[in-house]
PDB file of N, CA, C, O and CB in Angstrom:
ATOM      1  N   MET A   1     -19.167 -23.604 -13.371  1.00  0.00           N
ATOM      2  CA  MET A   1     -18.246 -24.399 -12.613  1.00  0.00           C
ATOM      3  C   MET A   1     -18.956 -25.606 -12.003  1.00  0.00           C
ATOM      4  O   MET A   1     -18.342 -26.659 -11.828  1.00  0.00           O
ATOM      5  CB  MET A   1     -17.589 -23.557 -11.537  1.00  0.00           C
ATOM      6  N   LEU A   2     -20.215 -25.468 -11.683  1.00  0.00           N
ATOM      7  CA  LEU A   2     -20.950 -26.602 -11.140  1.00  0.00           C
ATOM      8  C   LEU A   2     -21.381 -27.524 -12.272  1.00  0.00           C
ATOM      9  O   LEU A   2     -21.774 -27.062 -13.343  1.00  0.00           O
ATOM     10  CB  LEU A   2     -22.174 -26.127 -10.331  1.00  0.00           C
ATOM     11  N   PRO A   3     -21.307 -28.806 -12.035  1.00  0.00           N
ATOM     12  CA  PRO A   3     -21.779 -29.736 -13.061  1.00  0.00           C
ATOM     13  C   PRO A   3     -23.300 -29.698 -13.169  1.00  0.00           C
ATOM     14  O   PRO A   3     -23.974 -29.060 -12.360  1.00  0.00           O
ATOM     15  CB  PRO A   3     -21.305 -31.164 -12.751  1.00  0.00           C
ATOM     16  N   ARG A   4     -23.821 -30.372 -14.155  1.00  0.00           N
ATOM     17  CA  ARG A   4     -25.268 -30.363 -14.375  1.00  0.00           C
ATOM     18  C   ARG A   4     -26.023 -30.953 -13.193  1.00  0.00           C
ATOM     19  O   ARG A   4     -27.119 -30.500 -12.864  1.00  0.00           O
ATOM     20  CB  ARG A   4     -25.612 -31.131 -15.640  1.00  0.00           C
ATOM     21  N   ASN A   5     -25.449 -31.949 -12.563  1.00  0.00           N
ATOM     22  CA  ASN A   5     -26.072 -32.583 -11.409  1.00  0.00           C
ATOM     23  C   ASN A   5     -25.125 -32.430 -10.209  1.00  0.00           C
ATOM     24  O   ASN A   5     -24.265 -33.287 -10.006  1.00  0.00           O
ATOM     25  CB  ASN A   5     -26.392 -34.097 -11.696  1.00  0.00           C
ATOM     26  N   PRO A   6     -25.262 -31.360  -9.409  1.00  0.00           N
ATOM     27  CA  PRO A   6     -24.311 -31.098  -8.330  1.00  0.00           C
ATOM     28  C   PRO A   6     -24.255 -32.194  -7.267  1.00  0.00           C
ATOM     29  O   PRO A   6     -23.243 -32.312  -6.575  1.00  0.00           O
ATOM     30  CB  PRO A   6     -24.651 -29.803  -7.677  1.00  0.00           C
ATOM     31  N   SER A   7     -25.290 -32.984  -7.116  1.00  0.00           N
ATOM     32  CA  SER A   7     -25.255 -34.024  -6.096  1.00  0.00           C
ATOM     33  C   SER A   7     -24.240 -35.108  -6.439  1.00  0.00           C
ATOM     34  O   SER A   7     -23.806 -35.846  -5.554  1.00  0.00           O
ATOM     35  CB  SER A   7     -26.637 -34.638  -5.924  1.00  0.00           C
ATOM     36  N   ARG A   8     -23.858 -35.216  -7.703  1.00  0.00           N
ATOM     37  CA  ARG A   8     -22.875 -36.219  -8.118  1.00  0.00           C
ATOM     38  C   ARG A   8     -21.471 -35.868  -7.623  1.00  0.00           C
ATOM     39  O   ARG A   8     -20.622 -36.753  -7.515  1.00  0.00           O
ATOM     40  CB  ARG A   8     -22.871 -36.356  -9.641  1.00  0.00           C
ATOM     41  N   ILE A   9     -21.214 -34.599  -7.324  1.00  0.00           N
ATOM     42  CA  ILE A   9     -19.887 -34.183  -6.869  1.00  0.00           C
ATOM     43  C   ILE A   9     -19.534 -34.900  -5.570  1.00  0.00           C
ATOM     44  O   ILE A   9     -18.419 -35.394  -5.408  1.00  0.00           O
ATOM     45  CB  ILE A   9     -19.828 -32.648  -6.674  1.00  0.00           C
ATOM     46  N   PHE A  10     -20.476 -34.952  -4.661  1.00  0.00           N
ATOM     47  CA  PHE A  10     -20.183 -35.409  -3.312  1.00  0.00           C
ATOM     48  C   PHE A  10     -20.496 -36.881  -3.088  1.00  0.00           C
ATOM     49  O   PHE A  10     -20.611 -37.312  -1.941  1.00  0.00           O
ATOM     50  CB  PHE A  10     -20.945 -34.588  -2.332  1.00  0.00           C
ATOM     51  N   ARG A  11     -20.637 -37.653  -4.141  1.00  0.00           N
ATOM     52  CA  ARG A  11     -20.777 -39.101  -3.983  1.00  0.00           C
ATOM     53  C   ARG A  11     -19.457 -39.701  -3.525  1.00  0.00           C
ATOM     54  O   ARG A  11     -19.441 -40.715  -2.829  1.00  0.00           O
ATOM     55  CB  ARG A  11     -21.239 -39.757  -5.303  1.00  0.00           C
ATOM     56  N   SER A  12     -18.371 -39.091  -3.906  1.00  0.00           N
ATOM     57  CA  SER A  12     -17.050 -39.560  -3.543  1.00  0.00           C
ATOM     58  C   SER A  12     -16.292 -38.410  -2.877  1.00  0.00           C
ATOM     59  O   SER A  12     -16.367 -37.265  -3.322  1.00  0.00           O
ATOM     60  CB  SER A  12     -16.283 -40.095  -4.789  1.00  0.00           C
ATOM     61  N   ARG A  13     -15.575 -38.726  -1.820  1.00  0.00           N
ATOM     62  CA  ARG A  13     -14.780 -37.700  -1.148  1.00  0.00           C
ATOM     63  C   ARG A  13     -13.694 -37.169  -2.073  1.00  0.00           C
ATOM     64  O   ARG A  13     -13.390 -35.977  -2.073  1.00  0.00           O
ATOM     65  CB  ARG A  13     -14.154 -38.258   0.138  1.00  0.00           C
ATOM     66  N   TRP A  14     -13.117 -38.065  -2.859  1.00  0.00           N
ATOM     67  CA  TRP A  14     -12.053 -37.639  -3.754  1.00  0.00           C
ATOM     68  C   TRP A  14     -12.571 -36.690  -4.819  1.00  0.00           C
ATOM     69  O   TRP A  14     -11.899 -35.718  -5.165  1.00  0.00           O
ATOM     70  CB  TRP A  14     -11.401 -38.840  -4.404  1.00  0.00           C
ATOM     71  N   ARG A  15     -13.745 -36.960  -5.335  1.00  0.00           N
ATOM     72  CA  ARG A  15     -14.321 -36.024  -6.325  1.00  0.00           C
ATOM     73  C   ARG A  15     -14.600 -34.676  -5.675  1.00  0.00           C
ATOM     74  O   ARG A  15     -14.388 -33.631  -6.290  1.00  0.00           O
ATOM     75  CB  ARG A  15     -15.628 -36.600  -6.938  1.00  0.00           C
ATOM     76  N   ALA A  16     -15.077 -34.697  -4.431  1.00  0.00           N
ATOM     77  CA  ALA A  16     -15.339 -33.445  -3.727  1.00  0.00           C
ATOM     78  C   ALA A  16     -14.044 -32.670  -3.513  1.00  0.00           C
ATOM     79  O   ALA A  16     -14.015 -31.449  -3.666  1.00  0.00           O
ATOM     80  CB  ALA A  16     -16.025 -33.717  -2.380  1.00  0.00           C
ATOM     81  N   LEU A  17     -12.983 -33.373  -3.162  1.00  0.00           N
ATOM     82  CA  LEU A  17     -11.698 -32.702  -2.972  1.00  0.00           C
ATOM     83  C   LEU A  17     -11.153 -32.134  -4.277  1.00  0.00           C
ATOM     84  O   LEU A  17     -10.638 -31.016  -4.302  1.00  0.00           O
ATOM     85  CB  LEU A  17     -10.690 -33.667  -2.369  1.00  0.00           C
ATOM     86  N   TRP A  18     -11.263 -32.895  -5.357  1.00  0.00           N
ATOM     87  CA  TRP A  18     -10.816 -32.402  -6.665  1.00  0.00           C
ATOM     88  C   TRP A  18     -11.626 -31.186  -7.090  1.00  0.00           C
ATOM     89  O   TRP A  18     -11.075 -30.221  -7.619  1.00  0.00           O
ATOM     90  CB  TRP A  18     -10.929 -33.506  -7.727  1.00  0.00           C
ATOM     91  N   TRP A  19     -12.932 -31.235  -6.861  1.00  0.00           N
ATOM     92  CA  TRP A  19     -13.793 -30.107  -7.236  1.00  0.00           C
ATOM     93  C   TRP A  19     -13.420 -28.872  -6.419  1.00  0.00           C
ATOM     94  O   TRP A  19     -13.298 -27.779  -6.972  1.00  0.00           O
ATOM     95  CB  TRP A  19     -15.290 -30.462  -7.027  1.00  0.00           C
ATOM     96  N   ALA A  20     -13.236 -29.040  -5.086  1.00  0.00           N
ATOM     97  CA  ALA A  20     -12.868 -27.912  -4.228  1.00  0.00           C
ATOM     98  C   ALA A  20     -11.497 -27.359  -4.626  1.00  0.00           C
ATOM     99  O   ALA A  20     -11.286 -26.146  -4.618  1.00  0.00           O
ATOM    100  CB  ALA A  20     -12.862 -28.340  -2.743  1.00  0.00           C
ATOM    101  N   GLY A  21     -10.568 -28.256  -4.974  1.00  0.00           N
ATOM    102  CA  GLY A  21      -9.263 -27.796  -5.435  1.00  0.00           C
ATOM    103  C   GLY A  21      -9.367 -26.998  -6.717  1.00  0.00           C
ATOM    104  O   GLY A  21      -8.670 -25.998  -6.894  1.00  0.00           O
ATOM    105  N   GLY A  22     -10.237 -27.437  -7.612  1.00  0.00           N
ATOM    106  CA  GLY A  22     -10.447 -26.687  -8.851  1.00  0.00           C
ATOM    107  C   GLY A  22     -11.013 -25.307  -8.609  1.00  0.00           C
ATOM    108  O   GLY A  22     -10.653 -24.349  -9.293  1.00  0.00           O
ATOM    109  N   VAL A  23     -11.907 -25.205  -7.627  1.00  0.00           N
ATOM    110  CA  VAL A  23     -12.463 -23.896  -7.271  1.00  0.00           C
ATOM    111  C   VAL A  23     -11.354 -22.994  -6.733  1.00  0.00           C
ATOM    112  O   VAL A  23     -11.280 -21.819  -7.093  1.00  0.00           O
ATOM    113  CB  VAL A  23     -13.601 -24.043  -6.222  1.00  0.00           C
ATOM    114  N   CYS A  24     -10.495 -23.539  -5.876  1.00  0.00           N
ATOM    115  CA  CYS A  24      -9.394 -22.751  -5.309  1.00  0.00           C
ATOM    116  C   CYS A  24      -8.410 -22.308  -6.393  1.00  0.00           C
ATOM    117  O   CYS A  24      -7.975 -21.156  -6.406  1.00  0.00           O
ATOM    118  CB  CYS A  24      -8.656 -23.563  -4.233  1.00  0.00           C
ATOM    119  N   VAL A  25      -8.066 -23.209  -7.288  1.00  0.00           N
ATOM    120  CA  VAL A  25      -7.141 -22.863  -8.370  1.00  0.00           C
ATOM    121  C   VAL A  25      -7.757 -21.805  -9.274  1.00  0.00           C
ATOM    122  O   VAL A  25      -7.069 -20.878  -9.703  1.00  0.00           O
ATOM    123  CB  VAL A  25      -6.768 -24.113  -9.191  1.00  0.00           C
ATOM    124  N   SER A  26      -9.037 -21.936  -9.563  1.00  0.00           N
ATOM    125  CA  SER A  26      -9.715 -20.932 -10.390  1.00  0.00           C
ATOM    126  C   SER A  26      -9.691 -19.562  -9.721  1.00  0.00           C
ATOM    127  O   SER A  26      -9.486 -18.544 -10.382  1.00  0.00           O
ATOM    128  CB  SER A  26     -11.166 -21.355 -10.667  1.00  0.00           C
ATOM    129  N   ALA A  27      -9.900 -19.543  -8.412  1.00  0.00           N
ATOM    130  CA  ALA A  27      -9.878 -18.271  -7.689  1.00  0.00           C
ATOM    131  C   ALA A  27      -8.496 -17.629  -7.746  1.00  0.00           C
ATOM    132  O   ALA A  27      -8.376 -16.422  -7.957  1.00  0.00           O
ATOM    133  CB  ALA A  27     -10.300 -18.479  -6.232  1.00  0.00           C
ATOM    134  N   VAL A  28      -7.460 -18.431  -7.559  1.00  0.00           N
ATOM    135  CA  VAL A  28      -6.099 -17.886  -7.612  1.00  0.00           C
ATOM    136  C   VAL A  28      -5.773 -17.391  -9.008  1.00  0.00           C
ATOM    137  O   VAL A  28      -5.148 -16.342  -9.161  1.00  0.00           O
ATOM    138  CB  VAL A  28      -5.074 -18.942  -7.176  1.00  0.00           C
ATOM    139  N   LEU A  29      -6.184 -18.122 -10.021  1.00  0.00           N
ATOM    140  CA  LEU A  29      -5.915 -17.682 -11.389  1.00  0.00           C
ATOM    141  C   LEU A  29      -6.678 -16.412 -11.728  1.00  0.00           C
ATOM    142  O   LEU A  29      -6.177 -15.564 -12.466  1.00  0.00           O
ATOM    143  CB  LEU A  29      -6.275 -18.780 -12.375  1.00  0.00           C
ATOM    144  N   PHE A  30      -7.882 -16.278 -11.196  1.00  0.00           N
ATOM    145  CA  PHE A  30      -8.687 -15.105 -11.487  1.00  0.00           C
ATOM    146  C   PHE A  30      -8.187 -13.878 -10.732  1.00  0.00           C
ATOM    147  O   PHE A  30      -8.049 -12.804 -11.319  1.00  0.00           O
ATOM    148  CB  PHE A  30     -10.140 -15.371 -11.143  1.00  0.00           C
ATOM    149  N   VAL A  31      -7.916 -14.027  -9.446  1.00  0.00           N
ATOM    150  CA  VAL A  31      -7.522 -12.892  -8.612  1.00  0.00           C
ATOM    151  C   VAL A  31      -6.014 -12.690  -8.624  1.00  0.00           C
ATOM    152  O   VAL A  31      -5.539 -11.555  -8.665  1.00  0.00           O
ATOM    153  CB  VAL A  31      -8.007 -13.092  -7.181  1.00  0.00           C
ATOM    154  N   GLY A  32      -5.268 -13.771  -8.590  1.00  0.00           N
ATOM    155  CA  GLY A  32      -3.814 -13.675  -8.547  1.00  0.00           C
ATOM    156  C   GLY A  32      -3.311 -13.675  -7.114  1.00  0.00           C
ATOM    157  O   GLY A  32      -4.081 -13.554  -6.161  1.00  0.00           O
ATOM    158  N   PHE A  33      -2.003 -13.812  -6.990  1.00  0.00           N
ATOM    159  CA  PHE A  33      -1.394 -13.861  -5.670  1.00  0.00           C
ATOM    160  C   PHE A  33      -1.166 -12.467  -5.094  1.00  0.00           C
ATOM    161  O   PHE A  33      -1.192 -12.300  -3.875  1.00  0.00           O
ATOM    162  CB  PHE A  33      -0.084 -14.614  -5.733  1.00  0.00           C
ATOM    163  N   GLY A  34      -0.947 -11.483  -5.926  1.00  0.00           N
ATOM    164  CA  GLY A  34      -0.607 -10.154  -5.459  1.00  0.00           C
ATOM    165  C   GLY A  34       0.888 -10.053  -5.226  1.00  0.00           C
ATOM    166  O   GLY A  34       1.597 -11.058  -5.266  1.00  0.00           O
ATOM    167  N   SER A  35       1.359  -8.868  -4.987  1.00  0.00           N
ATOM    168  CA  SER A  35       2.785  -8.686  -4.737  1.00  0.00           C
ATOM    169  C   SER A  35       3.051  -8.655  -3.238  1.00  0.00           C
ATOM    170  O   SER A  35       2.196  -8.240  -2.455  1.00  0.00           O
ATOM    171  CB  SER A  35       3.297  -7.392  -5.403  1.00  0.00           C
ATOM    172  N   HIS A  36       4.211  -9.086  -2.856  1.00  0.00           N
ATOM    173  CA  HIS A  36       4.580  -9.072  -1.445  1.00  0.00           C
ATOM    174  C   HIS A  36       4.798  -7.645  -0.961  1.00  0.00           C
ATOM    175  O   HIS A  36       4.581  -7.343   0.212  1.00  0.00           O
ATOM    176  CB  HIS A  36       5.841  -9.911  -1.211  1.00  0.00           C
ATOM    177  N   GLU A  37       5.215  -6.789  -1.841  1.00  0.00           N
ATOM    178  CA  GLU A  37       5.476  -5.398  -1.487  1.00  0.00           C
ATOM    179  C   GLU A  37       4.183  -4.664  -1.150  1.00  0.00           C
ATOM    180  O   GLU A  37       4.168  -3.808  -0.266  1.00  0.00           O
ATOM    181  CB  GLU A  37       6.202  -4.687  -2.629  1.00  0.00           C
ATOM    182  N   ALA A  38       3.106  -4.991  -1.845  1.00  0.00           N
ATOM    183  CA  ALA A  38       1.842  -4.276  -1.637  1.00  0.00           C
ATOM    184  C   ALA A  38       1.284  -4.529  -0.247  1.00  0.00           C
ATOM    185  O   ALA A  38       0.668  -3.639   0.338  1.00  0.00           O
ATOM    186  CB  ALA A  38       0.817  -4.689  -2.690  1.00  0.00           C
ATOM    187  N   GLY A  39       1.484  -5.709   0.285  1.00  0.00           N
ATOM    188  CA  GLY A  39       0.970  -6.018   1.612  1.00  0.00           C
ATOM    189  C   GLY A  39       1.732  -5.307   2.704  1.00  0.00           C
ATOM    190  O   GLY A  39       1.167  -5.006   3.755  1.00  0.00           O
ATOM    191  N   ARG A  40       3.001  -5.032   2.480  1.00  0.00           N
ATOM    192  CA  ARG A  40       3.836  -4.392   3.495  1.00  0.00           C
ATOM    193  C   ARG A  40       3.751  -2.881   3.452  1.00  0.00           C
ATOM    194  O   ARG A  40       3.780  -2.225   4.493  1.00  0.00           O
ATOM    195  CB  ARG A  40       5.267  -4.816   3.328  1.00  0.00           C
ATOM    196  N   ALA A  41       3.647  -2.330   2.276  1.00  0.00           N
ATOM    197  CA  ALA A  41       3.657  -0.876   2.118  1.00  0.00           C
ATOM    198  C   ALA A  41       2.304  -0.297   2.531  1.00  0.00           C
ATOM    199  O   ALA A  41       1.253  -0.887   2.280  1.00  0.00           O
ATOM    200  CB  ALA A  41       3.991  -0.484   0.656  1.00  0.00           C
ATOM    201  N   VAL A  42       2.355   0.836   3.149  1.00  0.00           N
ATOM    202  CA  VAL A  42       1.133   1.532   3.521  1.00  0.00           C
ATOM    203  C   VAL A  42       0.669   2.334   2.311  1.00  0.00           C
ATOM    204  O   VAL A  42       1.420   3.139   1.760  1.00  0.00           O
ATOM    205  CB  VAL A  42       1.354   2.457   4.771  1.00  0.00           C
ATOM    206  N   ALA A  43      -0.551   2.110   1.915  1.00  0.00           N
ATOM    207  CA  ALA A  43      -1.078   2.801   0.742  1.00  0.00           C
ATOM    208  C   ALA A  43      -1.309   4.267   1.075  1.00  0.00           C
ATOM    209  O   ALA A  43      -1.773   4.597   2.167  1.00  0.00           O
ATOM    210  CB  ALA A  43      -2.389   2.140   0.254  1.00  0.00           C
ATOM    211  N   ALA A  44      -0.989   5.136   0.142  1.00  0.00           N
ATOM    212  CA  ALA A  44      -1.238   6.558   0.317  1.00  0.00           C
ATOM    213  C   ALA A  44      -2.733   6.803   0.219  1.00  0.00           C
ATOM    214  O   ALA A  44      -3.388   6.332  -0.711  1.00  0.00           O
ATOM    215  CB  ALA A  44      -0.465   7.400  -0.735  1.00  0.00           C
ATOM    216  N   GLN A  45      -3.267   7.537   1.176  1.00  0.00           N
ATOM    217  CA  GLN A  45      -4.696   7.808   1.181  1.00  0.00           C
ATOM    218  C   GLN A  45      -4.971   9.039   0.334  1.00  0.00           C
ATOM    219  O   GLN A  45      -4.290  10.058   0.444  1.00  0.00           O
ATOM    220  CB  GLN A  45      -5.222   8.004   2.624  1.00  0.00           C
ATOM    221  N   THR A  46      -5.978   8.918  -0.508  1.00  0.00           N
ATOM    222  CA  THR A  46      -6.367  10.041  -1.349  1.00  0.00           C
ATOM    223  C   THR A  46      -7.852  10.300  -1.178  1.00  0.00           C
ATOM    224  O   THR A  46      -8.617   9.407  -0.811  1.00  0.00           O
ATOM    225  CB  THR A  46      -6.023   9.772  -2.832  1.00  0.00           C
ATOM    226  N   ASP A  47      -8.246  11.532  -1.449  1.00  0.00           N
ATOM    227  CA  ASP A  47      -9.661  11.864  -1.386  1.00  0.00           C
ATOM    228  C   ASP A  47     -10.298  11.635  -2.756  1.00  0.00           C
ATOM    229  O   ASP A  47      -9.665  11.093  -3.662  1.00  0.00           O
ATOM    230  CB  ASP A  47      -9.864  13.328  -0.921  1.00  0.00           C
ATOM    231  N   VAL A  48     -11.550  12.052  -2.896  1.00  0.00           N
ATOM    232  CA  VAL A  48     -12.284  11.808  -4.131  1.00  0.00           C
ATOM    233  C   VAL A  48     -11.635  12.490  -5.329  1.00  0.00           C
ATOM    234  O   VAL A  48     -11.672  11.966  -6.443  1.00  0.00           O
ATOM    235  CB  VAL A  48     -13.712  12.280  -3.985  1.00  0.00           C
ATOM    236  N   LEU A  49     -11.051  13.641  -5.101  1.00  0.00           N
ATOM    237  CA  LEU A  49     -10.439  14.394  -6.192  1.00  0.00           C
ATOM    238  C   LEU A  49      -9.002  13.962  -6.474  1.00  0.00           C
ATOM    239  O   LEU A  49      -8.378  14.480  -7.400  1.00  0.00           O
ATOM    240  CB  LEU A  49     -10.469  15.867  -5.874  1.00  0.00           C
ATOM    241  N   GLY A  50      -8.466  13.021  -5.690  1.00  0.00           N
ATOM    242  CA  GLY A  50      -7.119  12.532  -5.924  1.00  0.00           C
ATOM    243  C   GLY A  50      -6.057  13.217  -5.090  1.00  0.00           C
ATOM    244  O   GLY A  50      -4.873  12.912  -5.235  1.00  0.00           O
ATOM    245  N   GLY A  51      -6.451  14.142  -4.212  1.00  0.00           N
ATOM    246  CA  GLY A  51      -5.487  14.818  -3.351  1.00  0.00           C
ATOM    247  C   GLY A  51      -5.088  13.945  -2.178  1.00  0.00           C
ATOM    248  O   GLY A  51      -5.850  13.077  -1.753  1.00  0.00           O
ATOM    249  N   GLN A  52      -3.891  14.175  -1.653  1.00  0.00           N
ATOM    250  CA  GLN A  52      -3.401  13.407  -0.524  1.00  0.00           C
ATOM    251  C   GLN A  52      -4.168  13.770   0.755  1.00  0.00           C
ATOM    252  O   GLN A  52      -4.494  14.935   0.985  1.00  0.00           O
ATOM    253  CB  GLN A  52      -1.898  13.644  -0.334  1.00  0.00           C
ATOM    254  N   VAL A  53      -4.443  12.772   1.569  1.00  0.00           N
ATOM    255  CA  VAL A  53      -5.119  12.966   2.842  1.00  0.00           C
ATOM    256  C   VAL A  53      -4.087  12.801   3.940  1.00  0.00           C
ATOM    257  O   VAL A  53      -3.350  11.815   3.965  1.00  0.00           O
ATOM    258  CB  VAL A  53      -6.307  11.967   3.023  1.00  0.00           C
ATOM    259  N   ASP A  54      -4.033  13.777   4.860  1.00  0.00           N
ATOM    260  CA  ASP A  54      -3.086  13.667   5.963  1.00  0.00           C
ATOM    261  C   ASP A  54      -3.837  13.653   7.295  1.00  0.00           C
ATOM    262  O   ASP A  54      -5.068  13.675   7.317  1.00  0.00           O
ATOM    263  CB  ASP A  54      -2.065  14.831   5.925  1.00  0.00           C
ATOM    264  N   ASP A  55      -3.100  13.617   8.396  1.00  0.00           N
ATOM    265  CA  ASP A  55      -3.712  13.524   9.720  1.00  0.00           C
ATOM    266  C   ASP A  55      -4.570  14.748  10.044  1.00  0.00           C
ATOM    267  O   ASP A  55      -5.590  14.624  10.721  1.00  0.00           O
ATOM    268  CB  ASP A  55      -2.635  13.356  10.779  1.00  0.00           C
ATOM    269  N   LYS A  56      -4.171  15.910   9.575  1.00  0.00           N
ATOM    270  CA  LYS A  56      -4.935  17.138   9.829  1.00  0.00           C
ATOM    271  C   LYS A  56      -6.326  17.025   9.205  1.00  0.00           C
ATOM    272  O   LYS A  56      -7.322  17.389   9.831  1.00  0.00           O
ATOM    273  CB  LYS A  56      -4.186  18.380   9.265  1.00  0.00           C
ATOM    274  N   ASP A  57      -6.391  16.528   7.988  1.00  0.00           N
ATOM    275  CA  ASP A  57      -7.681  16.350   7.321  1.00  0.00           C
ATOM    276  C   ASP A  57      -8.559  15.356   8.074  1.00  0.00           C
ATOM    277  O   ASP A  57      -9.764  15.565   8.212  1.00  0.00           O
ATOM    278  CB  ASP A  57      -7.475  15.880   5.879  1.00  0.00           C
ATOM    279  N   LEU A  58      -7.956  14.281   8.558  1.00  0.00           N
ATOM    280  CA  LEU A  58      -8.724  13.281   9.299  1.00  0.00           C
ATOM    281  C   LEU A  58      -9.235  13.835  10.624  1.00  0.00           C
ATOM    282  O   LEU A  58     -10.348  13.509  11.039  1.00  0.00           O
ATOM    283  CB  LEU A  58      -7.873  12.041   9.548  1.00  0.00           C
ATOM    284  N   GLN A  59      -8.444  14.664  11.291  1.00  0.00           N
ATOM    285  CA  GLN A  59      -8.889  15.273  12.543  1.00  0.00           C
ATOM    286  C   GLN A  59     -10.065  16.213  12.301  1.00  0.00           C
ATOM    287  O   GLN A  59     -11.013  16.233  13.086  1.00  0.00           O
ATOM    288  CB  GLN A  59      -7.733  16.032  13.210  1.00  0.00           C
ATOM    289  N   GLU A  60     -10.011  16.986  11.229  1.00  0.00           N
ATOM    290  CA  GLU A  60     -11.121  17.883  10.895  1.00  0.00           C
ATOM    291  C   GLU A  60     -12.389  17.071  10.571  1.00  0.00           C
ATOM    292  O   GLU A  60     -13.494  17.462  10.947  1.00  0.00           O
ATOM    293  CB  GLU A  60     -10.739  18.794   9.692  1.00  0.00           C
ATOM    294  N   LEU A  61     -12.224  15.974   9.892  1.00  0.00           N
ATOM    295  CA  LEU A  61     -13.374  15.102   9.588  1.00  0.00           C
ATOM    296  C   LEU A  61     -13.977  14.544  10.862  1.00  0.00           C
ATOM    297  O   LEU A  61     -15.201  14.491  10.990  1.00  0.00           O
ATOM    298  CB  LEU A  61     -12.954  13.947   8.659  1.00  0.00           C
ATOM    299  N   MET A  62     -13.146  14.126  11.807  1.00  0.00           N
ATOM    300  CA  MET A  62     -13.662  13.607  13.073  1.00  0.00           C
ATOM    301  C   MET A  62     -14.428  14.679  13.856  1.00  0.00           C
ATOM    302  O   MET A  62     -15.440  14.383  14.492  1.00  0.00           O
ATOM    303  CB  MET A  62     -12.512  13.063  13.923  1.00  0.00           C
ATOM    304  N   LYS A  63     -13.943  15.923  13.807  1.00  0.00           N
ATOM    305  CA  LYS A  63     -14.650  17.026  14.476  1.00  0.00           C
ATOM    306  C   LYS A  63     -16.033  17.207  13.872  1.00  0.00           C
ATOM    307  O   LYS A  63     -17.009  17.394  14.599  1.00  0.00           O
ATOM    308  CB  LYS A  63     -13.845  18.343  14.368  1.00  0.00           C
ATOM    309  N   VAL A  64     -16.125  17.153  12.545  1.00  0.00           N
ATOM    310  CA  VAL A  64     -17.414  17.331  11.873  1.00  0.00           C
ATOM    311  C   VAL A  64     -18.347  16.166  12.200  1.00  0.00           C
ATOM    312  O   VAL A  64     -19.531  16.379  12.460  1.00  0.00           O
ATOM    313  CB  VAL A  64     -17.219  17.450  10.343  1.00  0.00           C
ATOM    314  N   LEU A  65     -17.834  14.960  12.190  1.00  0.00           N
ATOM    315  CA  LEU A  65     -18.677  13.804  12.471  1.00  0.00           C
ATOM    316  C   LEU A  65     -19.155  13.772  13.917  1.00  0.00           C
ATOM    317  O   LEU A  65     -20.284  13.360  14.184  1.00  0.00           O
ATOM    318  CB  LEU A  65     -17.929  12.533  12.155  1.00  0.00           C
ATOM    319  N   ASN A  66     -18.316  14.198  14.850  1.00  0.00           N
ATOM    320  CA  ASN A  66     -18.697  14.201  16.264  1.00  0.00           C
ATOM    321  C   ASN A  66     -19.634  15.347  16.601  1.00  0.00           C
ATOM    322  O   ASN A  66     -20.383  15.260  17.574  1.00  0.00           O
ATOM    323  CB  ASN A  66     -17.463  14.281  17.138  1.00  0.00           C
ATOM    324  N   ALA A  67     -19.610  16.432  15.810  1.00  0.00           N
ATOM    325  CA  ALA A  67     -20.472  17.588  16.069  1.00  0.00           C
ATOM    326  C   ALA A  67     -21.911  17.287  15.702  1.00  0.00           C
ATOM    327  O   ALA A  67     -22.825  17.884  16.271  1.00  0.00           O
ATOM    328  CB  ALA A  67     -19.981  18.808  15.293  1.00  0.00           C
ATOM    329  N   GLY A  68     -22.137  16.375  14.765  1.00  0.00           N
ATOM    330  CA  GLY A  68     -23.486  16.111  14.269  1.00  0.00           C
ATOM    331  C   GLY A  68     -24.207  15.156  15.051  1.00  0.00           C
ATOM    332  O   GLY A  68     -25.357  14.845  14.739  1.00  0.00           O
TER     333      GLY A  68
END
């Protein structure tokens, strides 16, 4: 993404802005916008084996961590 001579980017403010815009557009194209639903919904917590984690499990974990 960087040109061969990076100091040439910032000789002009407009070139710097175009370059920064290209970086931003590349990031959006690579990562994507995501869904609006995913940000609002609370993700279900699972453990390493894929089982659901509930408040009881978290309380037991806190007891173990505080005991040590």
